[in-house]
C-alpha positions, 0 to 999 in steps of 0.5 A: 183866687176865690175862697171856698167853705166846704161841708160834708153832712149826713142827711136822712135820705127820707128828707131829700126833698126837705133838704133840697128846698132848704138848700135852695133857700139857703143858697139865696141867702148866701148869694144875697151876702156875697157868695158867688155860687152854692153847690149841693151834691147828694152822694150816690157813689160814696163808699165806706172806708177802712180807715177813713171816709165821708160816711165814717167822718159824718158817722152816717147811719144806714138811713142817711146820705152823705152830702158834699157841699161848697160855697164859692166866695170872691175872697176870704174877706168877702166871706168873712163879712158875708158870714157875719151878715148871714148869722144875723139874718132873720132868714137864718133863724133856726126855729123858722128854718131848721136844718133837716140834718144833724149839724153836730156831725157836719164837717166844714172849713174854709179853703183858699183856692190855689188852683182853679181852672 
């Protein structure tokens, strides 16, 4: 079964084009280091919750949009090795390729796929 890294972030809505460019460049980086696929989803039906929700989880502000993303890897071992190489890849340099969102509010985690149809 594959391994998945999942992410939820809040992106300034005005930065959509910048985020999309950053995402396309990052996808190449991830694929170069073993990822099978990278998916970035721009929220257009992400309601506020009463106890919890995507907007609450990332402390979305009125001028931001929730983005849900995932990276599919062949295995956790490939993912772990890929991340080591990604972190040392010069294309990941935050000064030259800054994230167009507040990374401190990003929710992320690694998940073992248990059902994949």
